[in-house]
C-alpha positions as CSV (number, residue, x, y, z in Angstrom):
1,V,15.8,-6.7,15.5
2,C,12.5,-5.0,16.5
3,V,10.6,-3.3,13.7
4,I,7.8,-0.8,14.3
5,R,5.5,-0.2,11.3
6,L,1.9,-0.1,12.5
7,S,0.1,1.0,9.3
8,A,-1.1,1.5,6.7
9,I,-1.6,-1.5,4.5
10,G,0.5,-0.1,1.6
11,D,3.3,0.9,3.9
12,C,3.4,-2.5,5.6
13,C,3.6,-4.0,2.1
14,H,6.6,-1.8,1.5
15,T,8.2,-2.9,4.8
16,L,8.1,-6.7,4.1
17,P,10.9,-6.6,1.5
18,V,13.0,-4.6,3.9
19,V,12.6,-7.4,6.5
20,R,13.3,-10.0,3.9
21,T,16.4,-8.1,2.9
22,L,17.7,-8.1,6.5
23,Q,17.0,-11.8,6.8
24,A,18.8,-12.6,3.6
25,A,21.9,-10.6,4.7
26,W,21.9,-11.9,8.3
27,P,20.8,-15.6,8.3
28,G,19.4,-16.5,11.6
29,V,18.4,-13.0,12.6
30,R,15.2,-12.9,14.7
31,I,12.7,-10.3,13.7
32,T,9.9,-8.9,15.9
33,W,7.5,-6.7,14.1
34,I,5.0,-4.6,16.0
35,I,2.1,-4.0,13.5
36,G,-1.4,-2.7,13.5
37,R,-4.2,-5.3,14.0
38,T,-5.8,-4.5,10.6
39,E,-2.5,-4.9,8.7
40,Y,-1.7,-8.1,10.6
41,G,-4.7,-9.5,8.7
42,L,-2.6,-9.5,5.6
43,L,0.9,-10.2,7.1
44,S,-0.1,-13.0,9.6
45,G,1.7,-16.2,9.0
46,A,4.6,-14.6,7.2
47,D,7.5,-17.0,7.7
48,G,10.3,-16.1,10.2
49,I,8.7,-13.1,11.7
50,E,7.3,-12.7,15.3
51,F,4.3,-10.3,15.1
52,I,3.0,-8.3,18.0
53,T,-0.2,-6.4,17.2
54,F,-1.4,-2.9,18.2
55,D,-5.1,-2.1,18.1
56,K,-5.6,1.6,17.5
57,A,-9.2,1.2,18.7
58,A,-7.9,0.3,22.2
59,P,-4.5,2.0,22.5
60,A,-4.1,1.9,26.2
61,R,-4.8,-1.8,26.5
62,S,-2.6,-2.5,23.5
63,L,0.4,-0.6,25.0
64,R,0.0,-2.6,28.2
65,E,-0.1,-5.9,26.2
66,I,3.0,-4.9,24.2
67,R,4.8,-4.0,27.4
68,R,4.0,-7.4,28.9
69,A,5.0,-9.3,25.7
70,L,8.4,-7.6,25.7
71,A,9.0,-7.7,29.4
72,G,12.6,-8.8,30.2
73,R,13.7,-8.4,26.6
74,E,16.3,-6.0,25.1
75,F,16.9,-5.7,21.4
76,P,20.3,-4.8,19.9
77,V,18.4,-2.7,17.3
78,L,15.0,-1.0,17.1
79,L,14.0,0.2,13.6
80,H,11.4,2.9,14.3
81,M,10.0,2.9,10.7
82,H,6.7,4.7,11.5
83,A,6.7,8.5,12.1
84,S,3.6,9.0,14.2
85,M,2.8,9.8,17.8
86,R,1.0,6.5,18.2
87,A,4.1,4.7,17.0
88,N,6.3,6.8,19.3
89,L,4.3,5.6,22.3
90,V,4.7,2.0,21.1
91,S,8.5,2.6,20.9
92,L,8.6,3.5,24.6
93,Q,7.6,-0.1,25.3
94,V,10.7,-1.4,23.6
95,R,14.1,-1.7,25.3
96,A,16.9,-1.4,22.6
97,R,20.5,-0.5,22.6
98,R,20.2,1.2,19.2
99,R,17.1,3.2,18.4
100,I,17.0,4.2,14.7
101,G,14.5,6.5,13.1
102,F,14.0,8.8,10.2
103,D,16.0,11.9,9.5
104,R,14.7,15.1,11.1
105,A,12.8,16.2,7.9
106,R,10.8,13.0,7.8
107,A,10.5,12.4,11.6
108,R,7.0,13.7,11.9
109,D,5.2,13.9,15.3
110,W,8.4,14.4,17.2
111,Q,9.8,11.0,16.3
112,W,13.3,12.3,16.5
113,L,12.8,12.6,20.3
114,F,12.2,8.9,20.6
115,T,15.3,7.7,18.7
116,R,19.1,8.1,19.1
117,E,20.2,7.5,15.5
118,R,18.7,8.7,12.2
119,I,18.9,7.4,8.7
120,P,20.4,10.0,6.2
121,A,18.1,12.5,4.6
122,T,17.4,11.5,1.0
123,P,15.0,13.9,-0.8
124,G,12.6,12.9,-3.5
125,Q,12.3,9.2,-2.6
126,H,9.4,6.7,-3.0
127,V,8.1,5.5,0.3
128,M,9.5,2.0,-0.2
129,D,13.0,3.4,-1.1
130,G,12.8,5.5,2.1
131,L,12.1,2.4,4.2
132,F,15.0,0.6,2.5
133,G,17.1,3.4,3.9
134,F,16.9,1.6,7.3
135,A,18.6,-1.5,5.8
136,E,21.2,0.6,4.0
137,Y,22.0,2.5,7.3
138,L,22.8,-0.9,8.8
139,G,25.2,-1.6,5.8
140,V,22.8,-3.9,3.9
141,T,22.6,-2.6,0.3
142,E,21.6,-5.7,-1.8
143,R,17.8,-5.6,-1.9
144,V,15.5,-8.7,-1.8
145,V,12.3,-7.4,-3.2
146,R,10.1,-10.3,-2.3
147,W,6.5,-10.5,-1.0
148,D,5.6,-13.9,0.3
149,F,2.3,-13.4,2.1
150,A,1.0,-16.7,3.6
151,I,-2.4,-17.2,1.9
152,P,-4.3,-20.3,3.2
153,A,-5.9,-22.5,0.6
154,A,-9.4,-21.6,1.9
155,D,-8.7,-17.9,1.3
156,G,-7.9,-18.6,-2.3
157,T,-11.1,-20.4,-3.1
158,L,-13.0,-17.4,-4.4
159,A,-9.9,-16.3,-6.5
160,R,-9.7,-19.8,-8.1
161,E,-13.4,-19.5,-9.1
162,L,-12.8,-16.0,-10.6
163,A,-9.8,-17.2,-12.4
164,A,-11.8,-19.7,-14.5
165,G,-12.1,-18.7,-18.1
166,T,-10.0,-16.8,-20.6
167,R,-11.5,-13.3,-20.6
168,P,-9.4,-10.7,-18.8
169,L,-10.1,-10.3,-15.1
170,C,-10.1,-6.6,-14.2
171,V,-10.3,-5.5,-10.6
172,I,-11.6,-2.1,-9.6
173,S,-10.9,-0.9,-6.0
174,P,-12.6,2.5,-6.4
175,C,-12.1,4.1,-3.0
176,S,-9.1,5.2,-0.8
177,S,-9.2,5.4,3.0
178,Q,-11.6,8.0,4.4
179,R,-9.6,10.6,6.2
180,F,-10.1,14.3,6.9
181,R,-9.6,16.3,3.6
182,N,-8.2,13.3,1.9
183,Y,-9.6,13.6,-1.6
184,R,-8.5,10.6,-3.7
185,N,-11.7,9.1,-5.1
186,W,-12.6,9.3,-8.8
187,S,-16.3,9.6,-9.7
188,I,-18.7,6.7,-10.0
189,A,-19.7,7.7,-13.5
190,N,-16.0,7.6,-14.6
191,Y,-15.5,4.2,-13.2
192,V,-18.7,3.0,-15.0
193,A,-17.5,4.4,-18.3
194,V,-14.1,2.8,-18.1
195,A,-15.5,-0.6,-17.0
196,A,-18.0,-0.5,-19.8
197,H,-15.2,0.0,-22.3
198,L,-13.3,-3.0,-20.8
199,I,-16.4,-5.2,-21.1
200,E,-17.3,-4.1,-24.7
201,R,-13.8,-4.1,-26.0
202,H,-12.3,-7.1,-24.3
203,G,-15.2,-9.0,-22.8
204,A,-13.6,-8.3,-19.5
205,R,-14.8,-9.7,-16.2
206,I,-15.1,-6.8,-13.8
207,V,-14.7,-7.4,-10.0
208,I,-15.3,-4.5,-7.6
209,T,-13.6,-4.7,-4.3
210,G,-13.3,-2.6,-1.1
211,G,-13.9,-2.4,2.6
212,P,-17.1,-2.4,4.6
213,T,-17.5,1.4,5.0
214,A,-20.7,3.0,3.9
215,L,-19.0,5.0,1.1
216,E,-17.3,1.9,-0.3
217,R,-20.5,0.0,-0.3
218,E,-22.2,2.9,-2.0
219,Y,-19.5,3.0,-4.7
220,G,-19.7,-0.7,-5.3
221,A,-23.4,-0.9,-5.6
222,A,-23.6,2.2,-7.9
223,I,-20.8,0.9,-10.2
224,A,-22.4,-2.5,-10.4
225,A,-25.8,-0.9,-11.1
226,G,-24.3,1.3,-13.8
227,L,-22.9,-1.7,-15.5
228,G,-26.3,-3.4,-15.6
229,G,-25.3,-6.4,-13.6
230,R,-22.2,-7.1,-15.7
231,A,-19.8,-6.9,-12.7
232,T,-19.2,-8.9,-9.5
233,N,-19.5,-6.7,-6.5
234,L,-17.3,-8.0,-3.6
235,V,-17.2,-4.7,-1.6
236,G,-17.1,-5.6,2.1
237,R,-17.1,-9.3,1.4
238,T,-13.4,-10.2,1.4
239,S,-10.6,-10.3,3.9
240,L,-7.2,-8.8,3.0
241,K,-5.8,-12.3,2.3
242,Q,-8.8,-13.1,0.1
243,L,-8.3,-9.8,-1.8
244,F,-4.6,-10.6,-2.3
245,A,-5.5,-14.0,-3.7
246,I,-7.9,-12.3,-6.2
247,L,-5.2,-9.8,-7.2
248,E,-2.8,-12.7,-7.9
249,V,-5.1,-14.1,-10.6
250,A,-6.2,-10.7,-12.0
251,D,-4.9,-9.1,-15.2
252,V,-5.0,-5.5,-13.9
253,L,-6.1,-3.4,-11.0
254,L,-7.6,0.1,-11.3
255,C,-7.6,2.2,-8.1
256,P,-6.7,5.5,-6.6
257,D,-3.8,6.1,-4.2
258,S,-4.6,3.3,-1.7
259,G,-3.4,0.1,-0.1
260,P,-4.6,-2.2,-2.9
261,A,-2.3,-0.5,-5.3
262,H,0.7,-1.8,-3.3
263,M,-1.0,-5.2,-2.7
264,A,-1.3,-5.6,-6.5
265,T,2.3,-4.6,-6.9
266,A,3.2,-7.4,-4.5
267,A,0.9,-9.8,-6.4
268,G,2.9,-9.1,-9.6
269,I,0.1,-7.5,-11.7
270,P,0.0,-4.1,-13.4
271,V,-1.7,-1.2,-11.6
272,V,-3.4,1.7,-13.3
273,G,-3.3,4.3,-10.6
274,L,-5.4,7.4,-10.4
275,Y,-3.3,10.2,-8.9
276,A,-4.2,13.9,-8.7
277,T,-4.0,14.9,-5.0
278,S,-0.8,13.0,-4.2
279,N,2.5,12.6,-5.9
280,R,2.9,9.2,-7.7
281,H,6.6,9.4,-7.5
282,R,6.3,9.2,-3.7
283,T,3.3,6.9,-3.2
284,G,2.5,5.4,-6.6
285,P,2.5,1.7,-7.5
286,Y,6.3,0.9,-7.4
287,F,6.5,-1.1,-10.7
288,S,3.7,0.6,-12.6
289,Q,4.7,4.2,-12.6
290,D,4.3,4.4,-16.3
291,L,0.7,3.2,-16.0
292,V,-0.4,6.0,-13.6
293,A,-3.0,8.5,-14.9
294,D,-1.2,11.4,-13.4
295,A,-3.0,14.8,-12.9
296,Y,-1.0,15.8,-9.9
297,P,1.2,18.3,-11.7
298,E,-1.8,20.1,-13.1
299,A,-3.6,19.9,-9.8
300,V,-0.6,21.5,-8.1
301,R,-0.4,24.3,-10.6
302,R,-4.1,25.1,-10.2
303,E,-4.0,24.9,-6.4
304,F,-0.7,26.5,-5.6
305,G,0.3,28.3,-8.8
306,K,3.6,26.4,-8.8
307,D,5.2,23.3,-10.3
308,P,5.5,20.2,-8.0
309,D,9.3,20.7,-7.8
310,A,8.7,24.0,-6.0
311,L,6.7,22.3,-3.2
312,R,7.6,20.2,-0.2
313,W,8.1,16.6,-1.3
314,G,4.8,14.7,-0.9
315,E,2.7,17.9,-0.6
316,R,-1.0,17.0,-0.9
317,V,-3.6,18.8,-2.9
318,R,-6.6,19.3,-0.6
319,N,-9.2,20.1,-3.3
320,P,-12.1,17.7,-3.9
321,A,-12.3,18.8,-7.5
322,A,-8.7,17.7,-8.3
323,M,-9.6,14.1,-9.2
324,D,-11.9,15.4,-11.9
325,L,-8.7,16.4,-13.8
326,I,-8.2,12.7,-14.6
327,A,-9.8,12.1,-18.0
328,V,-11.6,8.8,-18.9
329,P,-9.7,8.5,-22.3
330,D,-6.4,8.7,-20.5
331,V,-7.3,6.0,-18.1
332,I,-8.6,3.8,-20.9
333,A,-5.3,4.2,-22.7
334,R,-3.4,3.1,-19.6
335,L,-5.6,0.1,-19.1
336,E,-5.0,-0.9,-22.8
337,Q,-1.3,-0.6,-22.2
338,A,-1.6,-2.7,-19.0
339,L,-3.6,-5.5,-20.6
340,A,-1.1,-5.6,-23.5
341,R,1.8,-5.9,-21.0
342,G,0.6,-8.7,-18.7
343,G,2.5,-9.2,-15.5
344,V,5.0,-6.8,-14.2
345,A,8.7,-7.5,-13.5
346,A,10.1,-7.3,-10.0
347,G,12.4,-4.5,-10.9
348,P,15.7,-3.5,-9.2
349,G,16.8,-6.1,-6.7
350,G,15.1,-9.0,-8.2
351,G,12.6,-11.1,-6.3
352,G,8.9,-11.5,-7.0
353,H,5.9,-12.6,-5.0
């Protein structure tokens, strides 16, 4: 089986349980997964999967390399699990007898032209449930919800140091990916207020994480400064595997709609998600829906004058002021709930991390 799911980090996290489900149902099946180079940084070494990477920074070269890697091979099944033009071009490099993609409504960027079969349309689904639709289309209905990322011991060194002690370890990943009109980031002042509460009420150890972009570095430095040096700022200083190892030993993650929310779900810890411009029921942390500080319904009413049910599923609010609707007291209440709860269960289908 060939799987195409190039990005993003959260969506690749959602895809791994689907792959594990197919492997459990079909012992001996060989899986080839074409994945983005960044996302491969987290998935590399996962047992029983052949990975072929695509580098979006060098698309033409990557397409040639994929074509060479697959020369002379034909797959019984291609699962085209990424509706984008970039993924469509990748799919042209794969010879397969069955080419399965999303239903017409979800087959963005003309994906339906690049497949011969389509999974059934199922409205109102979480992204991970939608990806499981590919396994169900193939007759596999018993889910194996398992994340078994291969984390080398060296990548867990920092996490083991942070895990020392009895005070709660609270991770803040303050920024989402920077894309055009993608307004998901809460204010620095709000993060400082919430983190100060965790420190003063629980003696919490605060760890700030994020990527190397200028905005993320700005957020990390400003939050740390606002806390008077009472936080560990790791923004731009961890790989994805190191971040996952930290999440495994943490007590809670606070973040907007972003990849770390789904990494933390895979790590088995509660996630307090900050959602106002996207629908938590579609992209929220899968096992922490009750912990989401959810201003999306109010943001939708202000932006469109309608309730969310009247809009297209997954409609985004493109207003930079929407995240201001999330109130600090609500987030603090969710964090208190998360700390009281501890680890999260695996949910339907069993499994764990």
